[in-house]
N, C-alpha and C positions, 0 to 999 in steps of 0.2 A: 238107888241106881241111880240116881244122880251123883252121890259120893263118889262110885265104884269107877265111874267115865271121869272123875273130876283127880280122883288119886293118880290110872293110869292113864294122862292124858300129861300134867306133873310127869310124873316119870316117867312122861317118850319124852318130852319137850328137853328133862332136865337129862337123856342120854344122848340123843342128839350133841345137846350143849356139850360135853363130855368127852365125846368122838372129834366132833370138829379142835377139840381144844389141841385131843389127842395128834390127831393131823398135825396141825401146825405148829406144834411142838417138835413130832417127828421129824418133820419141813427143815424149821430150823436145825434141828443139830446136824442134818444131814452139809446143812449151806457151809457149819462151820471150814474153815482149814486148821487144818492142825497140824504138827509138829514135826510132822513123815513127810508130807506133803511140800512146806518145807527143803525139806533138806534133799530131797528128790530131787525138785527143780536143783539147789543147788549145782546137784553132784552135776544135772545136764548139764550146766551152763557152764560149768569148770570142763566136762569132759567134748565141750562145742568152742574150744578157747584151741585155740596154737601150739605149738611142740614149746615156742619162744615164750608167749603167754603164760602160759602154764607157767613156765621154766621160772618166771619174773616170779609172780606170785605163790609157788611153792619159794623158792628164796629167802622173798620177807617174812614169811612162818616158820625158821628153824627157831633152833634154840638155842643157837651162838648171835640170833640177832636182838632176839630179847633181850639178852642179859647182857648188847653192848660190847659182843668179845669179838 
């Protein structure tokens, strides 16, 4: 009877530790910033710019400017 209660208690404690570790890992995974979030934030920032500022940004990123033509 004593051995059975020890085994039951041991597995209960292990299950609680494993469950807690799983919850912590899920929480930490959901907190990560994903690359898609950064892209969406950048697009929102560009959309918020005035047309003059946007034109200046687009002008600097044309292929002609990259090659120095």
